[in-house]
N, C-alpha and C positions, 0 to 999 in steps of 0.2 A: 385555518394554517396546516394543521395536522391531517385534514382530510385530504387536502392537496398533496401533501408529502407522500400519504399512503397510496396515492392514484399514481403518482408520479413511479414510485418503486415498485408498486405492483406490475406495473407494466415493463418494467426492465427484466430481461432474461439475461443479462449478462452472467457471467461466471468468470471467477478469478482461481487459476489453476495452480495449485500447490503440488511442486515435486514429492518433497517428504514433509510430512506425510502425504501419502497420495490422496488429496482432497479437493474437492471443487467448492469454492465460496462463493455463494449467491446473496442476494439481498435479505433473507430471511434469517434472522438472527438462532431460531430455534434449529432449523437445519444446518446452520455453521456448528453450534453446539453439538448437535447430534452425530456430524461428521468427525469432531474432535474427539467425541467421547469413544466413538466407533473404532477410530484408528488409534487409540489409546495414547493420544497426546495430552501431557500434562499443561493444562493452561492456567493463566494467572488471572483471576477477574479483580483488576485493579481498581475499578470505581463500579459504580451501579451501571454506567453506560461505557464501559471499556475493558476489553479483553485482550491479554497478549499471549503469544506462544511463539517458540521457536520451529524455523522452516527451513527448507531449501526451496528457493525459487529460481525462475528463469533458466538459466544454464546451469545451476548447481550451486548458487552462492548462500551461504549460511546468513540467513536475516532473522530478524524478529517480525511478526506480524500482529497489528493490533487493530482489533476491530471497535470502531467507534459505533456506538448505536443509541437509537432513542426507541423505545418501545419494542415492537417486532421487527424493526427495519434496520439495516446497517446504513448509517450516514456515509461513511467513508473507510476504507481500509488503508492503515499507515503502515507502511514498511522502513525498516531501519535496521542498522548494524546492532550486533550484539554489544554490551557496555565494554565487555573485554577488548573488542576490537579497536574501540577508542582510546582504551588504556593502553594499548601497545605502543611502545617506543616506535615501531615502525609505522606507525599509522599516519596517513598523507591524505589530505581531504581530496586532492587534486586525481590522485589514483583512485580513491574510493568513487569519486563522482564518475569518472571515466569508465571504470568498472561496470557500474550501475548502469551508466548510461550505454556501453555496450551491450549489456544482457538485456535491458528493456528493447532496443533495437532490433536485437537478435529473434525476441517474440512478436513484436509488434510493428516492426519496421522504423523508419526515420520519423522523428516527431513533425507534427503539423505546424506547430508554433515555436518559436524560441525567441525570449525576450531578450535583450541586453542585459549586462550585468547591473544590478541596482546597489545597495548598500555593500552587500558581501562582497562585491567584485566577481560574482560568478551569474552565468546566465541562468534562465530558467527555461524549462522545456513542458510541452504539452503535447499529449496523444490524444487524438479525438476517435473513439471507435464508435460504432452506431449506438450503442447503450452503455458506453463507458468513458470516462476520461481520466488519464494520468496525467500527473504533474511530479516534476522533477526540479528541485532547488536546492540551493544552500543559503541559509540565513544566518546572521550573526546577532543571537539574543545574547547568550552567556558564553560566547565563542561560538566558531564556526558549527552549524548543524545542518546536517544533510535531511531533505525530506523527499518521501516519495509517496505520493498516495494514489490509490485506485478509489474512483467514484463511480457509483453507477448513476446512469441517467435515464430518463425516459427515451426511448427510441425514436429516431426521426421518423 
């Protein structure tokens, strides 16, 4: 299974662009860490397979980026709001979803798939690139949580 995982991700040449710091994230964990160090970003090694750091993405949104990885390869990039955003009395999940949706659309176009609302009452969206997939949704685990992920996939 791990060898299949390596073959799929070695063939992906997808890049996830970060505005600030001005870096490009690829499937290689070591290259991503070198980019973070080179750019002076203070990242947090949350667990053995998870790194987070603050960034500006898309059209300048202040977000947190989480790199989920196994071995030398990134499994997926998680994008979420800083905790201070959720703790703000002005926080509105509908506004957040719309703002992130619009930012992703401005960079990647309209989503290819949109599923109707499930348990949370919110739809989920999916963008399909040649060598990546972006998913955007809201789920209700311990309260409403917005999820945006960028996954590297084998090119068609």
